[in-house]
Backbone bond lengths (Angstrom), bond angles and torsions (degrees), N, CA, C in turn:
res aa  C-N    CA-C-N  psi(-1)  N-CA   C-N-CA  omega(-1)  CA-C   N-CA-C  phi
1 X - - - 1.432 - - 1.517 107.86 -
2 X 1.304 115.06 147.53 1.451 120.33 -172.24 1.525 113.43 -70.62
3 X 1.311 118.35 -41.24 1.446 122.62 -177.41 1.514 107.70 -146.81
4 X 1.315 116.39 168.96 1.460 120.45 178.67 1.524 108.65 -76.71
5 X 1.321 116.25 109.47 1.455 122.55 179.31 1.516 107.38 -121.38
6 X 1.319 116.57 130.00 1.456 120.47 179.12 1.522 109.98 -104.10
7 X 1.322 115.74 123.75 1.455 121.35 175.99 1.529 110.59 -106.81
8 X 1.344 117.28 -6.58 1.456 121.44 179.08 1.520 109.91 -58.53
9 X 1.304 116.22 141.19 1.472 124.69 176.69 1.521 114.11 67.51
10 X 1.322 118.40 9.90 1.462 121.61 173.94 1.534 107.78 -92.08
11 X 1.331 116.73 151.78 1.460 121.79 178.58 1.522 109.52 -94.31
12 X 1.333 115.69 109.61 1.461 121.92 178.09 1.525 108.36 -79.05
13 X 1.315 116.21 121.38 1.454 121.98 -176.25 1.521 111.45 -96.22
14 X 1.340 116.04 -41.81 1.455 119.89 -173.09 1.524 110.49 -157.30
15 X 1.329 114.59 154.53 1.467 122.15 172.61 1.519 106.48 -121.26
16 X 1.323 116.11 130.62 1.466 121.03 176.72 1.521 108.90 -120.67
17 X 1.325 115.30 143.63 1.456 122.51 -176.45 1.518 110.88 -112.95
18 X 1.322 115.36 145.90 1.455 120.75 167.52 1.524 107.47 -79.36
19 X 1.310 116.81 -152.50 1.465 121.06 177.80 1.518 109.55 -52.71
20 X 1.345 116.84 135.21 1.465 119.87 -177.27 1.520 110.97 -150.47
21 X 1.331 114.80 162.53 1.464 121.14 177.71 1.522 109.39 -156.44
22 X 1.323 115.89 161.18 1.464 121.84 -171.87 1.524 114.90 -74.84
23 X 1.310 118.14 -39.16 1.466 120.57 -169.98 1.517 112.81 -119.07
24 X 1.312 114.49 147.54 1.461 122.52 171.15 1.526 107.21 -82.62
25 X 1.326 117.20 143.74 1.462 120.93 175.09 1.523 108.55 -52.67
26 X 1.312 117.23 142.81 1.473 122.47 -175.43 1.528 112.93 -53.03
27 X 1.330 117.59 -31.62 1.467 120.92 -178.85 1.527 111.93 -65.58
28 X 1.343 117.59 -22.10 1.459 121.40 -175.50 1.527 113.10 -112.81
29 X 1.327 118.82 2.34 1.464 120.36 -178.28 1.524 110.79 -71.39
30 X 1.336 115.34 127.38 1.458 121.75 173.54 1.522 108.71 -160.15
31 X 1.318 118.03 -173.34 1.463 120.40 -176.06 1.527 113.40 -70.37
32 X 1.331 119.03 -13.15 1.464 120.15 179.65 1.522 112.29 -77.25
33 X 1.339 118.33 -16.05 1.458 119.55 -177.71 1.528 113.49 -126.67
34 X 1.301 118.20 8.83 1.458 122.44 179.60 1.534 110.75 -65.03
35 X 1.323 116.47 129.42 1.456 122.08 177.06 1.517 115.60 81.95
36 X 1.322 117.65 3.05 1.461 121.04 -179.41 1.525 110.83 -92.79
37 X 1.326 115.78 144.42 1.455 121.58 167.05 1.521 105.25 -83.35
38 X 1.306 117.62 124.20 1.462 122.28 -173.22 1.531 109.58 -86.38
39 X 1.336 115.71 134.46 1.454 120.10 -178.68 1.530 109.95 -153.01
40 X 1.330 114.91 175.43 1.458 121.06 -175.74 1.522 112.76 -116.40
41 X 1.331 116.04 -16.26 1.457 120.78 175.50 1.523 109.06 -162.93
42 X 1.326 114.96 154.90 1.460 122.46 -177.24 1.524 108.19 -138.80
43 X 1.329 115.84 141.03 1.464 121.52 168.94 1.513 108.59 -108.42
44 X 1.327 116.31 131.75 1.458 123.08 172.80 1.525 105.96 -104.57
45 X 1.335 117.70 120.00 1.458 122.87 -177.43 1.523 109.09 -107.70
46 X 1.332 116.42 128.89 1.456 122.11 -177.47 1.518 110.93 -113.61
47 X 1.336 116.16 159.58 1.470 121.06 -175.52 1.522 113.77 -65.99
48 X 1.314 118.33 -18.15 1.467 120.85 177.33 1.538 111.81 -87.86
49 X 1.338 116.01 14.71 1.467 124.63 177.63 1.529 113.92 74.47
50 X 1.334 117.83 7.95 1.460 118.79 175.58 1.526 109.48 -80.95
51 X 1.304 114.41 148.07 1.465 122.32 -179.82 1.523 107.11 -130.00
52 X 1.329 115.81 132.63 1.457 121.11 176.81 1.516 109.25 -119.31
53 X 1.310 115.26 142.41 1.457 123.11 178.01 1.521 108.37 -106.24
54 X 1.337 115.92 128.18 1.459 121.97 173.99 1.519 106.92 -113.82
55 X 1.336 116.14 129.44 1.459 121.40 179.83 1.525 109.21 -139.98
56 X 1.334 116.86 150.30 1.455 119.26 171.68 1.524 109.12 -72.79
57 X 1.318 115.80 149.62 1.464 120.26 177.88 1.521 108.41 -154.28
58 X 1.294 115.79 174.43 1.462 122.19 171.71 1.513 107.80 -117.30
59 X 1.325 115.82 145.18 1.460 119.61 175.14 1.516 108.65 -124.18
60 X 1.306 115.20 145.42 1.461 120.50 178.62 1.516 111.27 -70.98
61 X 1.311 115.36 136.03 1.466 122.33 176.13 1.520 106.49 -127.33
62 X 1.310 116.64 121.88 1.469 121.69 -175.71 1.525 111.57 -53.36
63 X 1.322 115.52 128.83 1.457 121.49 175.91 1.517 115.60 75.56
64 X 1.335 117.27 8.06 1.469 120.89 -178.71 1.521 109.92 -139.14
65 X 1.329 113.61 171.03 1.458 118.87 170.18 1.526 108.06 -65.57
66 X 1.335 118.30 158.48 1.463 119.75 177.18 1.537 110.79 -58.90
67 X 1.326 115.41 148.68 1.462 121.22 178.68 1.517 110.57 -96.23
68 X 1.343 115.64 144.79 1.459 120.35 175.87 1.523 108.78 -73.68
69 X 1.333 116.10 132.10 1.458 121.04 -176.06 1.529 109.65 -143.41
70 X 1.323 115.45 -178.72 1.461 122.97 173.94 1.517 108.40 -124.27
71 X 1.315 116.46 140.63 1.457 120.14 172.70 1.527 108.03 -106.98
72 X 1.316 115.76 145.37 1.455 123.00 177.94 1.516 106.99 -131.33
73 X 1.324 116.38 122.84 1.459 119.11 179.63 1.517 110.36 -143.58
74 X 1.310 115.18 146.13 1.452 121.46 175.37 1.512 107.78 -76.92
75 X 1.345 116.22 134.00 1.462 120.85 178.98 1.531 109.05 -125.28
76 X 1.315 116.44 166.50 1.464 121.69 -174.76 1.524 113.94 -77.60
77 X 1.328 117.54 -33.62 1.464 119.58 -177.28 1.525 110.56 -152.56
78 X 1.314 115.73 163.49 1.465 122.95 179.87 1.517 109.26 -62.27
79 X 1.337 116.82 132.86 1.460 119.87 176.00 1.530 112.46 -126.02
80 X 1.334 117.00 6.77 1.469 122.46 175.01 1.527 107.89 -115.82
81 X 1.321 117.09 140.04 1.460 119.72 -170.03 1.526 115.98 -105.77
82 X 1.329 119.82 -25.99 1.464 121.33 -174.13 1.528 111.07 -86.57
83 X 1.344 117.57 122.58 1.466 118.89 177.68 1.530 110.97 -70.71
84 X 1.327 116.46 141.27 1.459 122.81 173.90 1.521 106.46 -93.37
85 X 1.327 117.16 126.60 1.453 121.60 -176.54 1.530 110.47 -73.70
86 X 1.311 115.69 99.12 1.466 122.06 177.26 1.526 107.04 -126.68
87 X 1.321 116.16 91.58 1.462 121.86 -173.83 1.526 113.25 -63.12
88 X 1.329 117.93 -15.42 1.460 121.59 -179.17 1.526 112.96 -82.05
89 X 1.326 117.79 -4.19 1.466 121.18 -178.53 1.514 110.95 -95.48
90 X 1.332 118.03 148.99 1.462 129.08 4.13 1.532 111.22 -77.26
91 X 1.334 115.04 150.60 1.459 120.85 -177.70 1.525 108.85 -160.99
92 X 1.300 115.50 147.80 1.464 121.83 179.78 1.533 109.82 -75.32
93 X 1.327 115.39 137.40 1.462 121.52 175.57 1.529 107.86 -79.49
94 X 1.312 116.05 120.62 1.465 121.64 -179.24 1.526 111.51 -88.13
95 X 1.336 115.27 -36.96 1.466 119.86 -175.52 1.523 109.32 -155.27
96 X 1.321 115.94 146.75 1.464 122.05 174.04 1.519 107.08 -119.42
97 X 1.330 115.88 122.59 1.465 121.44 179.71 1.524 107.72 -110.89
98 X 1.327 116.37 126.64 1.461 122.01 177.81 1.521 107.54 -114.97
99 X 1.332 116.90 124.99 1.463 119.81 -177.24 1.524 111.34 -133.08
100 X 1.310 113.78 165.74 1.467 122.93 170.75 1.525 106.67 -103.73
101 X 1.320 116.35 67.53 1.462 122.85 -175.81 1.527 111.82 -57.41
102 X 1.314 117.09 -35.54 1.465 121.57 -174.23 1.530 113.61 -89.96
103 X 1.337 117.75 -2.49 1.454 120.53 179.95 1.512 113.20 67.66
104 X 1.318 117.26 33.85 1.462 123.14 -176.33 1.525 112.80 -94.83
105 X 1.329 117.67 -7.50 1.453 120.04 -175.66 1.518 112.79 83.00
106 X 1.354 116.59 24.31 1.463 122.16 -177.45 1.524 109.20 -149.97
107 X 1.320 117.23 161.06 1.472 120.79 173.78 1.524 107.17 -76.05
108 X 1.333 116.03 110.30 1.456 120.29 -179.44 1.528 112.34 -124.22
109 X 1.336 116.24 11.52 1.461 121.09 174.42 1.524 108.66 -145.79
110 X 1.329 114.96 132.93 1.457 121.80 174.55 1.523 106.54 -123.39
111 X 1.330 116.05 126.60 1.456 120.98 177.76 1.524 107.65 -115.91
112 X 1.316 115.66 120.99 1.457 121.39 174.56 1.523 106.84 -96.19
113 X 1.330 116.81 111.86 1.460 121.53 178.06 1.524 106.58 -95.41
114 X 1.310 116.17 119.58 1.456 121.04 -177.87 1.529 109.93 -88.61
115 X 1.329 117.06 163.99 1.468 120.01 -176.77 1.524 112.54 -62.65
116 X 1.327 118.21 -24.43 1.465 121.09 176.48 1.528 112.15 -86.54
117 X 1.335 116.72 9.62 1.473 126.40 177.70 1.523 114.37 73.67
118 X 1.348 118.32 5.30 1.464 119.73 169.35 1.527 107.14 -66.33
119 X 1.323 115.67 150.09 1.457 120.72 -179.77 1.519 109.10 -125.25
120 X 1.320 115.73 130.76 1.457 121.46 172.94 1.521 106.04 -106.26
121 X 1.325 115.00 115.70 1.461 120.73 -175.69 1.524 108.61 -105.80
122 X 1.319 115.28 126.09 1.457 122.51 176.98 1.524 106.00 -120.35
123 X 1.327 116.73 123.46 1.466 120.23 -173.72 1.522 111.19 -140.43
124 X 1.324 116.41 139.76 1.475 121.83 169.28 1.527 104.79 -70.43
125 X 1.336 117.16 117.44 1.462 118.94 -170.87 1.520 116.18 -102.70
126 X 1.301 118.99 -26.97 1.467 118.97 174.75 1.509 109.60 -167.79
127 X 1.341 116.84 158.44 1.464 119.52 -179.92 1.524 110.10 -72.29
128 X 1.314 118.05 159.70 1.446 123.44 -0.03 1.524 112.75 -85.38
129 X 1.335 119.90 -43.15 1.460 121.20 -173.73 1.523 110.64 -141.82
130 X 1.311 116.65 67.66 1.454 120.45 -178.62 1.519 109.68 -132.82
131 X 1.319 115.66 139.27 1.455 119.65 177.16 1.513 108.81 -131.30
132 X 1.307 115.02 172.62 1.449 120.71 178.68 1.507 110.09 -134.74
133 X 1.331 115.35 159.35 1.457 121.70 176.85 1.524 107.73 -132.64
134 X 1.322 114.78 141.82 1.456 120.27 -178.27 1.521 108.26 -146.84
135 X 1.329 115.51 143.18 1.462 121.93 175.96 1.525 108.28 -107.20
136 X 1.321 115.83 126.48 1.467 121.31 173.81 1.516 107.19 -112.99
137 X 1.339 116.44 118.05 1.446 120.94 -178.83 1.525 109.88 -105.00
138 X 1.317 115.42 141.88 1.463 120.92 175.46 1.520 108.54 -79.82
139 X 1.325 116.35 138.13 1.465 120.06 176.33 1.521 109.06 -74.99
140 X 1.321 115.00 137.74 1.471 120.36 -179.40 1.504 110.75 -75.97
């Protein structure tokens, strides 16, 4: 991630997607991208009118090939048009978990845990610059 940005305790209103599609090409299908809607950029819209852009990226790692990562940056306005169907929104973000799910030496997964325990998972899913988003809802 580019800078220290806190999304904890913010009210997530909507998620918008740039270009997206349902399936990963067969050459890249594996358990790291199963069940994800594949996309190239995401806007996170909050009730205080802030908008954040999440995009896949590569970061340099000394002595290795670049690692797959995610960038998160605050932007001035929405630049993605397709709404992501997340019936649990709007909802307050309880926790943000950043992991190196792919073992690349970089943050390549962001999990937004909402106060109702739904999880929005955003992950860099395959090279060169593709990520996925998935909603996991807790059963009542």
